[in-house]
N, C-alpha and C positions, 0 to 999 in steps of 0.2 A: 346398569340396572334396567331391566325391561319395564316399560310403562304398562302396568296392568290395567290402567283405566281405559286402554284401547280395547280391552276384551269385552265381547258382547255378553252382558249379564242379563238373563231373562228377567222381565219385569214381574212384579208381584210375587216374589219368592217368599215362602214362609221362613220362619226363623231357622228351622232345621236345614233347609236347602241353602240358606244364606251362610250358615255356619260351615257347612261342608264345602261350599264354594270357596270361602276364605281359607279353609284348611288346605284345599288344593293349592291355592296361591302360595301359602306359607311353605308348603312342602317343596314346590318348584324353586322358590327362592333359596331355600336351604340347600338344595342340590346344586344350585348355581354358585353359591358362595362358600360351600364347604371345601376343605382341603382335599386334594386328589387322593383317592383311595377310601374316603369315608362314605361314598355313595351307598355302598351295600348296607352299611350299618344304619344309615338314615332310612332307607327303604324298608329294612326289616322292622325298625321301630315304628313305622307308620303303615303297617300291613293293611289296616282297615281302610286306607284311602286308595289302595291300588285297585281301581275298577275301571270300567269302560269310560265313565265320565272323566276320570283322571287322564286317561289316554287322549280323549278328545281335547281336553284343555292343554295337554302337553303339546299336541300338534298345533294348537292355536298359538302357543308361546313360540314355537319354532317359526311360524309365519311372521309373528311380530318382531322376533329377533332379526330375521332376514330383512324386514322392512327398515329397521332402525340401523342396519349395518353392523350388528353385533355378530360377526361371523363365527367367532370362537364359541359363543353361547349357543348359537343356532346349530352348529356342528355337534356340540356336546349333547344337546337335547335330542337331535335326530338320532344319534347313536343310542341314547338311553331309550328312546321310543322304540327303535328297532329291536333292542335287546329285550324289552318288556313284551313286545308282540311275539317275538320268537319263543320266549318262555311260556307265554299263554298258549301259543299254538302247540307246543310240546305237551303242555298239560292236557289240552283237549285230546290230543292223539292218544295219550296214555289212559284217559278216562272214557274214551268213546265207546269201547265195548261194554263197559259197565252202564253207561247212559242208555245204550240201545237195549240192553237186557232189562233195565228198569222200565223203559217205555213199553216193552213187550209185556212185562208183568202187569202194568197198569191197564193195558188193553184187554188182558185175558183173566184178570183176577175176579173172584166172585163179587157180585154186586154189594157195594157198601164197604168193601175192604180197602179202598184206595188210600185212605189216610193212614191205615196201619202199614201199608206197603211203603209209603213215604217215610213214616216214622222209623221203620226198620232200615231205611237207607238214607239216614240224615246226612251222611257225608257226601252224598251225591246231589243233594238238593241245593243247587246253586245256579248261577247264570248259565253255565254250560248245559245243564239239563233243560233250561228254558229254551235255549237255541235248538237243541236236538228235538224237543217236543214240537216246536214250531216247524222245523224242517221236515220232520216225519209227517206232520199234518198236511203240508203241501204235497208230499208224495202221494199220500192217500187220496187227496182231492183229485189229483190227476187220474187216479184209477177209478174215480167215481164213488169212493167210499166216504161219502160226505158225513155220515153220522160219526164215524171214527175220527175223521179229520176235525170236525167241530168239537168233539169231546177233548181231543188233545190240545187244540188251539185255545179253548176256554181254560183248560187247566194251566197251560203255559202263561196265559194272561194273569190268572190268579197268583201264580208263583212269582211272576215279574213284579206284581204289586207288593207282595209280601217281602220280597228281597230288596225292594226300593228301586227297582229298575223302571217302574212305571208309577205315575201318581195314582192313588186310589180314587175310584169314582164313587158315585152314590151307591150305598150298600144295597138298597132295595132294588136298584136297577141291575146291579151285578147278580144278586141272588135270583132275580127273575130270569135273567138270561141263563144262569146256570141250570135252573130247573128245566129249561127248554132243551138243553143239550142232552144227547144220548150217546151211549157207547154203540158199537155196531149192533145192528138189529137183532142178530141171532144170539147175542150175549148181552142183552140190554140190562142196564143198571142205572142207578141215579147218577147224575152228573158228578164229575170229580170236584168235590168241595174240600178245599184245603183249610183245615182249622188253624186258628191262631195258636193252639196249644203246641204247634210244631216248634214254636220258639220258646216253649216253656213259660209263656206268659210274661216274658221279659222283653224290655226294649233293647235288644242286643244289636251289635253292629251287623251290617249286611253279611249274610252267609256268602262267602266269597272264596272260590277256589283259587283265584288269582294270588291271594296273599300266601297260599301254601307254597308257592313257587319262589317267593322272594328270598328265602334262605339260600337258595341255590344260585341266586343271581350274581353273586360276587365274581364267580368264575366266568359267567357269561358276559358281564359288562366289559371288563378289561379296558376301560376308557377313562379319560381325564378331560379337564377343561380345554386342553390345548392339543388334543390328539389330531394328527393330520389325516387319519383315516376317515373315509366317508361311507355312508350306508345308504342304500336305496330304500325309500319309504313308500308304503302304499299311500294312495291319495286320501284315504280316510281311515280312521281308527275303528270304524264300525264293521269292518269286514269280518266275516266268519273265518276261522282257520280252515285251510284246505282239507284238513282231516275230516271235517264234517261232511265232505262230499264223497267219502268212501261208500262203496256199495254195501249196504247192510239190510238184510231182510227185515221188513216191518210186518209183524204178525197182525192179522185181523181176526178178532174173536168170532167164534162160531159156537153152536150149541155144545159141541164136545171139545171145543178149544184145541182141535187138532189141525184145522185147515189154515194154511198160510197163503196169502195172496202173493203174486209176483210183484216184486219191488221194481219200480222204474230205475233204469241206470241214472246216476246223478252226475251233475256237472261240477267241475271245480267252481268255487264260489265266484272268483273273478270273471270267469267265462260266462256264468249265469248273469252276473251283474252287467257285463258288456252287452249281452243279448237283450236284457231288459232296457238298457239305455238306448240301444238300437231301435227297439220297438217304440219307446216313448218319443224319440226324436225323429222317427222316420228315416233312420240311417244317416243322420247328420254327422259328418266327420268331426266337426267342432265340438260335439257333445261326447263323442266316443274316444277320439284319439288322446285327449289329455289324460283320461283315466288309464288307458292302455299304456301310454308312455311312462306314467308314474309307477307302473307295476310290471315292467318288462321282465324282471327277474322271476316272476311267478308263471310266465308262459312256458309250458312244457310240451315235449313232443307227443305226449299222450292226449293232448287236447282234441286233435282231429278225431281219434277213435271215440273219445268221450262224447263229442258232439254228435257223431253218427249214431251211437247207441241211444243217447238220450232222445234225439230227434225222431229216430225210428219208432221207439216205444211211445213217445208222446203223441205222435201223429196218429198212431193206431188206436190210442186210448181216448181220443176226443172226437167230437162230431166234425162233419165235413167243413163247415165254415171256420171253426176254430183251427182245424188242421191247415186250412189255407192261410190263415193269419200267421201261424207258426212258420209255415214254409216261406212266406214273404219276408218275415223277420230274419230267417236263416239266410235267405238270398241277400238281403241288405248287409248282414254281418259278413257274408262271404266277400262281397264287393269291398267292404271296408278293409278286410285283411288283404285282398288282392292288390289294392292300391296303397297299402300302408307304407309310408316312406321311412319307417324305422323298424327296429327289431330284426329278427332273423328272417330273411326272405324265404328260406327253406321251410320254416314252420308256418309262416304266414300263408304260403301257397297251399300247404296241406290243409290248414283250417278252412281256407277259402273253398277248396275242392270238396271238403266234407260238407260244408254248408250248401253249396250248389247241388251236389248229388242227392242230398236228402230232400231239398226243396223241390227238385224236379220230379220226385215221385208223386207229388201232390199237384203241383202247377203244371199240368200236362198240356199237350198240343191241342186237344179238343176243347178244354175248358178255359185255358188262359193262354191262347196262342202267342200273343206278343210278349208276355212275361216269360213264357217258356223259351221263346227264341232269344230273348236277352240273356237268360241264364245259360243257354247253350253257347252263345257267343263268349260270355265271360268265362265259362268253364273251359272253352277251347283256349282262351288266352292263358288261363292258369296252367293248363297242361303243356302248352307250347313253351312256357317259361319254367316248368317244373324242374327241380333239382334232383329230387329223390326218384327212385324207380328207374326202369329201363327207358333210355332216351328215345329209342325207336318206337316203343309202345306209346310213350307220352305223345309223340308227334302224330301217331295214327289216331289217338283219341282226340287230339286237337282238330285234325282234319274232319273226323266224324262230327264233332261239335259244330264246326262252321257249316258243314253241309246240311246238318239238321236245321240250323238257324235259317239257312237260305230257303227252306221249305215254307217259311213264314215271310221272311224278308224278300219279297219279290220286287222286281224293278218297278212294276206298275204301282203297287200299294205303298211300299216303303223304300223309295229310291235311294235315300242317303244311307239307311241301314244296309241295304243291299250292296251298295258300293263299298262301304266300310268293311263288310264281311268278305267281299271278294278280295280286297287288298290284303286282309289278314290271312285268308286262305292261301293266297299266292306266296306270302312269306314263308308259310309252313311247308308248302310244296318245294320251295327252293332249298330248304334245309333237310328235307325228307331223307331218311337213311335206307329205306327199303324200296323195292321196285327199281325200274330203270331210271338212272339219273337223268339221262337225256330227255326222257318223256316227262319226268317230274318238272324239269325246268320249262319245258313247253307248256305244261299245265300252269305254272306260275305266270308265264308271259301272257297266256290267254286270260287269266283272272285279272291281272293288272289292266289289260286293255279293256276288259269288261267294265272295270271301275271307272275308266275314263269316259264311258258313255254317260255317266252322271257327273263326275268330277270334271267339269269344263273350266277353262281359264277364266271365263266370266262368272260362272256360278259359284265355284269353290276354288279360288286361285291357289291357296296353300295346299289343299288336298291334291289338287291337280299337279302342283310342282313336286310334292312328295312322291306321287305315283310315277312321275317321269323319272325320278332318281331310282325308284325301285325297279322300273323297267330297264334302266341303264345297267344296273348291277346284274340283273338277270341275263341280259345280253352278253355281258362280260363273261358270265359263267356258261353261256350256251355251248352245247356240244354239237348239235345239229347245225347244218348250214356252213357257209364259208367263214372261217375264223376272222379274216380281215373285214368282211362285210358286217359281221356281228360287232366287232369293235367300232366300226364306223357308225353303226346304229346306236351303240351306247354313247358315243360322243355327242350325237345329235340329241339324245334325250337329256344329257347333262346340260347342253346349251339351252334347251327349252326351259329347264327348271330355273336357269339363271334369269329368265325374264321376270320371274316372281321374286326369287331370292336375290335381290339386289344388295349391293354392299351397304347402302344407306338404310334400307328398311329391315333387312335381316342379316346383320354382319356375320353371325356365327354360321348360319346355314350357307351363306355365300362363300365363306372361307372353306368349309368342308367340301362343298360342291366343286369349287375351283381346284382343290387338291385332287379330287377324284377325276376331274376332267383332265388335269395335267398328266396324271398317271396313265389314263387311257390313251392320250395322245402319244406318250412315250412308247407305249406298247405297240400302237399302230405303226410308229416309225420303225421299231425293231422288225415288225413283220414285213414292212416294205423293203427294208434292207436285206432281209433274208431272201425275199422273192427276187430282188435284183441280182443277188449273188448267184442264185440258182440259174437264172436266165443266162448269166455270163459264164456258166460252167465253173463258177467259183463256189466251192463248198464251205470254205472257211477263210475269214479275213481277220488278221490280228495286226493292228496298227496300219501301216501302209502296205503290208505284205499279204497277198492273196494266195490261196492254195486250192488247187483243183482236186478232184476225187482221187486221181492217180497218185497224188503227192502225199495223201494223208497217211497211208500205211508206212512208207519210209520215214515220215516225220515222227509217228508214234514210236517206231522202232529205234530211231536215233536217240530219243530222249528216255527210252526205257519204259514207255507207257503201254506198249503192246501187250506184254504178259498180264499186266493189271487189267487192261480192258478185256482180254480174253477170259480171265478169271471171273470178272463181273458178269459177262455174258453166260458163262457156264452155270454160275449160280442162278441167274435169271431163268435159264432153261430148266434147271432142277426144281425150282419152286413154282413153276408155271401152273401146276395143278393144285397147289396149296391155297386154300381159301380161308377167309376170316368171316366171322359172324358180323351182323350189323353193329352189335354192341362193341365188338373188338375193333371194328373200323372206326367207330365214333371215338373210342378211347385213344387209338393211335393218332387220329387227327387232332384230338385235344392236346396230346403230349407234343405233337409236332408244332402246334401253334404256340404252346407255352415255351418250347425250346427256342423258337425263333422270335418270340416276343413281338409279333406283329401288332402295332397299335391301330392301324387303319387297314381298310380293304385295299387302299392304294399301295401300301407297302407290300402286302401279300401279292398283288398283281404284278408289281415290279419285280419281285423275287421270282415269280413264275416266268415272267418275260425274259429275264436274264438267263434262265435255264431252258427256255423254250418248252415249258411244261404247260399242259392244260389242267383244269380242275380234276378231270378223271385220272390223268396221269399222276397227279399229286396224291390221290388216294392210294395208288400202287406204290408210290415212293414212301408214303408214311407207314404203310403196312408191311413194307419189305422186311424190316428186322424181325417182326413177329412171324411172318411166313417162313423166313429162313430158320428161325428157332424151332418152329414146328417140324420143318423138314429134317433138321439135325436130330431132333428127338426121335422122329420116326425111323430114321436110318441107323443111328448109332446108339440110341438110348439103352437098348438091351445089352450092349457090350461095354457100357460106360464104366461100370464098377470094376470089371476085370482089367480094363485099361488103367483105371486109377491105381489098382494094386501093382500093376507093372511099372507105373511111373512114380509111385509113392516115394521111393528112396531119393528121387531127384527133386520131388516137391517139398520134402521135409525142409524145415528151416533151422539154421543154427546161429548162435551168437558166439563169437570166439575172440580171443586176444592173440595178437601176433606182433612179433618184433623182428625186423630184418637188420642184418649187419654183415659187412664183408669180412670182418676179422674173426676167424674161428675161435681163437683163444678167448676173446672177449665174450663171444656168444656162450661159450662153455661156462665161463665165470658167472655170467648173468643167469644162466640156467640154474646153477647151484644156489645163487643168492635167493632166487624165487622159491626153490624147493625148501630151503632152510627158513624161509620167512623173514629174511633180513630186510628185504624191501619188496614192495608190491610190484606186480607186473606193470601196472599203469605208470608208476613212478619211473621205472627203468625204461619203459617204452618212450615216455616223453623226453628222457635224458639221452638215450643212446640210439633209438631207432633211426635208420637211414631211409625209411620209406615214409609215405604220406600218413601212415598210422600214428606217427609221433604226435600229430595234432589232436588226436582223440584218445591218447593214452593207450594205444594199441587195440582198442575195443572196436570190433566190426560186427555189424548185423543189426537185426536178423536178415539173413540172406538165404536163398534157396541153395541146397547142396548142388543142384544141377547147374547153377550159374558159376560155381567155383572151379578153379583149375583142377583137373583130374587128380593130380597128386595130393592136393589139399583135401578135396572132397572125400577121397577114399580113406585118408588118414582120420578125418573127423567122424566118419561113419563107425569106425571100429573102436573108439575110445569112450569111456564113461564121462559124464559131466564132471568138470573140475580137474580132470587129468591133463597134464602137460606132456607133449610129445618130446622125444629127444630131438636135438637140433637136426633139421632136415634141409637138404640142399634145394634152393630155388633159384636156378640160374647162377649168377655170380654171388648171390647172397646165401647166407645161412639164416634159417628162420626158427624162432621159438613160437610154438603154437599151443594154446590151451583152450579146450572146449568149455564155454561158460554156460551154454543153455542149448537144449535140443527141443525143437517145436515140431511135433508130428503134423503132417498135412491132414486137413479135415475134408471129408467128402461132402462139403456143403454146396449150396447153390452157386456160389461164386466159382468154386473149383470145378463143378460140373460144367458150367458155362465155358470156362477156359478150356477144359478137355474137349468139349464138343467143337470148339473153334480149332483146336489142334488137329482133330480128326478131319475136319473140313479142309484145312490147309494141306494136310497130307494127301487127301483125295485130289485136290486141285493140282498139286505138284505132279501126281501120277497121270492125271487126265490131260494136262496141258500139252505135253509133247505129242500125244496121240491125236488130239482133237484140234489143235491149232495148225491150220494150213494156210500159208500165204503164197500168193502167186508172185512171180518176179515183176518188178516195176517195169512198165513200158519205157523204151528208150525214146 
């Protein structure tokens, strides 16, 4: 039993509140102690208690159960709370159009008819209407329609008191406030005054649409006290359903009641709540992250667009100072999502980008230069890591962001920010997909070296060491200059970094740097060995045996590799003019890395070293299959279908039964047994077959007709499924054959790729004798 004395009960409750509080307690205890399956009946019989306060208490019970170690009870109550919230959210969604229409009617009805309107829509007068009225009032306030906003807000307050959602205040004060509120100026009328006759003068239970959903909860619940399923809960039961954030036009009254104002785009409630907490806390992660982590299931891909639309509208609708405040809050929210350690990185980055890009329209270079530069830097980080969109375009936007930040972050005024941005810019240039790769790497090296003007060993040792490692990796990828000198330079930078990243002070960084240094040294040794071999006229060395250039061709011919090498060269010549887009190159490189599962840069460098490939050559290697496919399509694509028709009879597949035996009389007898149905083909094959088909009951396939012996393929083409051939001679055996299934070839992607490869191989066979010319080896 959960100890209810630990629950915080408000002091000075009146009798009615105290009774309701106790009723909540009793209901929760009934739900905890009832037999599985009775929950729906209990909820239905206590419909009048299912309100927002009950949900709040239910959440408190969950927390108490967890503290006391009552895992089953906590899990059950969590599932119950989630089911109730889901039902309430569905109810809001179904009633939202009616709520909006009723609010429109209240805003535009003739003066004094507000109570008649509410009386005519008694079924809508509930907590949901209060929320919609308050929400619409907030939207109107953003537009500057303060009279209409106050009119609805005051009416929502009165309804909340009437429905028991708020405590009543002094009547004279309320009425005084009411009389000061007005509807929109062009359709002025007395304030919305909700009369007590709405309840027909009776002390009835709270008008509560929550209860209307309980009858349907039995199917929604599907839970028991010992269910192993878990549900993710919002961090508070006070959240509005997301359906309340749908865009709905809110009319503003005019003289002729025809004009409607533009409604601001609205945010999902959780996003609005996170923005508010960001504002209140100054962007404190400890205030925002717990709320976000508790509600991750509510984060949707539409959030980034919703944030853009709402922010764009709101910034234009308010004064300059307010717009700046909103922009700073958006920037802080963007940073929180940029650095968020949980949730979907893809969605987090999109929300961060939306926040930064709307903030930067207000916080510009001239008015807020340092804030503007910080946003540009963070926006560049987001684009460099972005998952969605075109990778090449994202990297270009990252470069533009860093270069914009450097307009403010000068070395003289902001040296540390300048050095940080230089380092970030260098990393993007190293990964850049467009432009000349050799020049991009030179740009990266220059930017890293610029950062070292500030990041000295004495002033910023860790940043200095990290930059040394970045320089080493850039020199490993460098295309310009002497390859061996570049590798030597990379080794020197790794060794410098190890002056800071010692084994005792930074064990992880020391291990990683040592691994990279080892790989670079191994690559240098390979280059030195290659140079030594070339100087000694040795082109190839395997084990202890060295081969000169004149010995290579006879060696390739001896082991049958020369035709294969020639074919590869012919293919390379054919696809030399075929190019790939930057996006295609990036995708090919990504697939290449996935296929080889490189865990570290060192593994990749070792792989390249073993094959004597550079980074630029790797790009050609990785894109070769795609370029070859493009060439094949361009050359043979228009004749592919006719080639398929020509080859179809060989590509068709069959499943057949076969039985081999040397004794003609026995084969003839078995033939008639099968025809008469005395025994099955499979039984006889297992018993009498003298071939390998005995192991599978004579059943073979599916196999392509083109792969079968000609006598068998021709026989199977000409018979219907289920028919058995007369015994046919197959060498020293007689065979019984029956066609079981015929599978026509399909002109699908796999078949097309196969046919293109066949046409390529046919072309190579024709070209090879004509284009392969070998001189006689010198004696």
